[in-house]
Every structure is written in C-alpha cells, then in structure tokens.
ZAZA-534670 format. One record per residue (C-alpha): residue in one letter; x, y, z. Coordinates in steps of 0.02 Angstrom, whole numbers, plus 50000, padded with zeros to 5 digits. Example, Ala and Ser with C-alpha at 12.3 -4.5 7.8 and 13.67 -1.06 7.14 Angstrom:
! ZAZA-534670
A506154977550390 S506844994750357 
//
This chain:
! ZAZA-534670
M499285025550943 S499335013250798 Q498245016550649 Q497025002950599 T497075006250413 T498385009850283 S498375018350114 T499695006550041 L499314988749988 L500444975649911 M499744963049788 V500594948349701 K500194945149518 P499574927049502 H500664920349361 G500514902449426 F498724902949491 D497834886149491 Y496784874749600 N497874869349746 K497454851749803 Q498494853849962 T497464868450027 A495804860549973 E495984848250118 D495284860750244 N494734875750140 H492904872250108 F492714888350010 Q493814881049874 K492624873349749 G493514871449583 G492644859949462 T492024871849328 G492924862349192 L494224875549147 S495984870349097 S497464876649199 A497884889149062 E496094895749061 I496064897049251 K497694906849250 R497124918549112 A495474922149200 A496354925149367 L497604937149288 N496174946949208 E495234947949374 F496824953349463 E497214967349339 A495434974249346 F495444973549537 V497104983049549 K496414996249430 K494824998449532 I495755000749697 S497065012349622 A495715023149540 K495125028049715 G496825034949762 I497415019949864 E499215015249827 V499404997549759 I501164990349741 V501154975149626 Y502474961549638 D502534955449459 D503774941349434 L503654925149336 A504464916349486 T502694915449557 K502314902149425 A502904889349553 T501614894949682 P499754892749641 D499194903249791 A500454917649779 V498984929349748 F498604928249936 P500144936550014 N499304941450178 N499604923850243 W501494923650241 F501984940850304 S501344955850400 T502104973150421 H502094984550572 K502365003150598 D503955000550701 G504824993150547 T504534974950594 V504044961550470 Y503414944650530 L503564929150421 Y502304915450462 P502254896450462 M501124889850323 F500054874350328 A500214868750146 N501924863050094 N501834871049922 R501334888049995 R502974889650091 K503874894849931 E502804910649931 R503944918150064 R505104927849951 Q506434940350003 E506174948749834 V504444954549888 L505194963250039 D506614970049931 L505324977949817 L504654987449969 T506354993450029 Q507384995449871 E506065002149752 Q504725009449865 G505755017450002 F505035008150152 S506135003850301 I506214986350371 D507184986450535 R506964968250582 I506224952450511 I505534939950636 D505414922950554 W504184910750631 S504264898450486 K505304886550594 Y503674880950676 E503224871850515 D504484858650568 V503444854550722 G501764855650634 L501174872250707 F500444885450591 L499924903550601 E499474910850433 G499694929450456 T498214941150442 G497184926750375 S497334918050543 M497284933850649 I496274949650635 L497294963450715 D496404977850799 R497984988150794 T497245003350879 N496634993851032 N498014980451035 I496804965951018 I497014950250913 Y495454940650858 A495844922650808 A494724908550753 L495724893150802 S495964879750670 E497294868450597 R498054883950519 T497904894850674 S498824886550819 E498214891750991 E499974889751059 L500744901050927 V499394914350930 K499574915651120 Q501444917751100 Y501204930550962 A499964940751065 Q501224941351207 E502614946351090 I501664961051015 D500894965451183 S499094962651130 E497564955051212 L497014938751130 V495184934851094 A495234916751032 F493714906450983 R493144892750866 S492044896250717 Y491144883750607 H490294883750440 N489044871350384 A490114863150251 K489264847450186 Q488024848450331 K489264845350469 E490174857050584 V491834860750504 L493064873250576 I493264889050474 Y495084888650419 H495464907450424 T494754920950536 N494724933450394 V493304924550305 M492104927850450 L492754944250526 C493364961050464 V493874974250590 A493884992050523 E494255008150614 D492495011950675 Y491544996050637 C491694977450606 V490864965050490 I490624948250574 C489664931850564 L489234928750747 E488144913850700 C489684903450658 I490364905350836 T489284891450906 D489934891951085 L488864905651164 T490164910151294 E491474912751158 R490214922651055 K489864934051203 T491724936751233 V491964942151051 M490424953351059 D490974961251223 S492694964951154 L491994973150997 K490764983451100 K492094988651224 T493094996051080 N491535005151016 K491434996050851 A489774997050759 I489324978950716 V488754973650543 E488154955850564 L488264942850425 S487314926550403 L488144909650372 G487444910050195 Q488314926550160 L489974919050216 D489834906750072 H489904921949958 F491494928350043 A490554942450128 G491704941750280 N493274943350175 M493404962250169 L494714975350209 E494624993750250 A495935004950169 K496105023650153 N496645034350007 K497875048750012 A496435060550053 N496055049850207 E494385043750137 S493895026450198 F493475012250079 L492914994450115 I493614982649983 M492704966549939 S492264955549790 S490714958149684 K490084941249743 A490194947449924 Y489404964149879 H487904956149793 S487624944449942 I487434958250072 T485784967050102 S485374985250069 D485294987750258 Q487054980750280 I487684991550137 A486905006850219 Q487745002250385 I489445000850300 Q489205016850201 Q488995026750361 H490885024250379 S491625018950212 K491315019450026 I491315002149947 I492484995649813 H492044978949735 A492644969249584 P492264951849512 L493484938849579 T492494923249532 T493924912649466 I495084917049610 E493704913449737 N493154897249654 Y494854889349626 G495864898049763 G494574898149903 G495064915849951 S494394932849905 A494754951549910 R495494952850085 C496674938050059 M497404946749906 L497904962450001 A499464963750109 E499394979850211 I500994990050218 F501194999250383 L503095001350376 P503905018450396 R504415026450231 Q505745038850186 E505035054450105 K505365054049919 
//
C-alpha cells in the first residue's frame, strides 16, 4: 500500500522571486502592490524561505534545498510542486504549465540533485509537457490532490487543470478521479479557484477542505462521500479562511514517524481554536511567516514543498 506522507521534501531557493504578471491573470490570491522594489521583494522572500526551511528541519523532517542562481530567470521557482511529482515506484512525472515563463522551472538539475547527491532512484521520467503545445495544462500536485493510500485523485477543474488530462492521468496511475469545480468570491463574482491545493489538503487520517467553494451540491456531495468512504476526519474551512491560504497545507512526517501539518503563519492565525484542536488530534502544527511569498507569488506553504517518494539506496 502506498504511503500518504513522506519525510523528505524538496524546496527551491527563490533567487529570482518576483511578482509574475503572467500567473496573475487567473491567480486571484496574488495581490502584489505593497510598493516594494524587486530587490526588496527578493530579499524578503529569501529570508522567509530560509526561516521556513529551518523550522521544518528542526522537527526532524528532511529538507533538500536546490540552491542555484539559475533560478534567477524564474520568478515562481519557489513553487516546485507544480512541475514535477515523484512516486514510490521510481517514476517522476513532468507537467504542462500554464504560464509561459514558468516552463523554465522544469530543470533536469533538480532531479540530478536527488539522484546524484541524495541517493534516490529515478527509473523513468514521464514528460507531459508536450500538452503545452495544444493548450492543455495540469500543474502537478497543485492541480491534483493525490490520496495515494486509496488511489483517489481530487481535482478542482480550471484553466490550469484540464479535465481531459486529469482523466488520462487517473487512468495511467490507476486511480479513481473525483473532479469538481470550486469558486472563490474574487471581486464579488464567481471565479474558478486555479489550484486544488488552495482549498483541499488530504492527510493520512484527515483532510482540511473548504466545501463552501464547491457550489454545485451534487459535486460537493461526491467529494464528501469520497472523503467519508476513506474514513477521513473532515476539518472544514470557510471561504474567508481560504483568502489566508488556510487550505494550502501539507502533512509530512519526521524520521520518528511523528506527523506534522505544515502551513504559513497567516493560515495558522486564520483558523479557529476548534479547527486547531481537530488537526492536533492527528498532527503537530508547523507554521512560519510567508507574507511576501504569499502576497507576490499567490502561493503558500504547500506550494513550496515537493514531496519525495522515490526509493533511496541506503547510505
């Protein structure tokens, strides 16, 4: 049976971090506009990144950092979970990206770091980036929340999460697909949420979800039924909490097999004491301030963490 969580995370140091106009088209979490210069934005993002890595590592979770000035050409490199995913059979998938300037984030050097320096095995790389040529996108574990234990994919369809591709992907990895549409009240009109991982986090024994944003009641029931069928305790978020990145969380385990739920401080301070108590029945919480990265990048803690499930040679 596949494990749902890993104790190894890969993060990419944001040497070129900045406001990305191309992604702002449909990412309504991306606010910008606090009057910082590009140099100030980058400095603040690097400081947040370093402190975040330190916090996660201090709990005994392994963090591998890809630190290369080549990322200066990619303002969103800090969000690696969109361009690749790893699987316990040694497979790596590369994904088609919506924004033209994010496609340069797919770097063989990141995978080489895993194999050549960290001892992981990659047996095959399946490259779906060709779908960019026909305007179809599927942005990794931003677009899809994988319940690896139960072989279920949850996907909020959007311009970045093609229904056609996610169906094909579910077939390929022999998983059931639960697809739906989710909306947030951006500028008082119904706008599709661009990535599933801002409204849903599936952990081993529980999930954190904003059901309110699935406005079609049949779709909402399908999602609920699937989560209940797999015995997940449900921590329910409000639409308002989504605006604070409360859905953008990831469970990871440390070497002692203790469970942690990782989120930003903004997310943590938006959730209620009852929700915190619900989470703490299963996981301890790690949170760190990611204000600059959230404000200018429109992504938060989960987006910054690429889970490594690959087999590893014993050192």
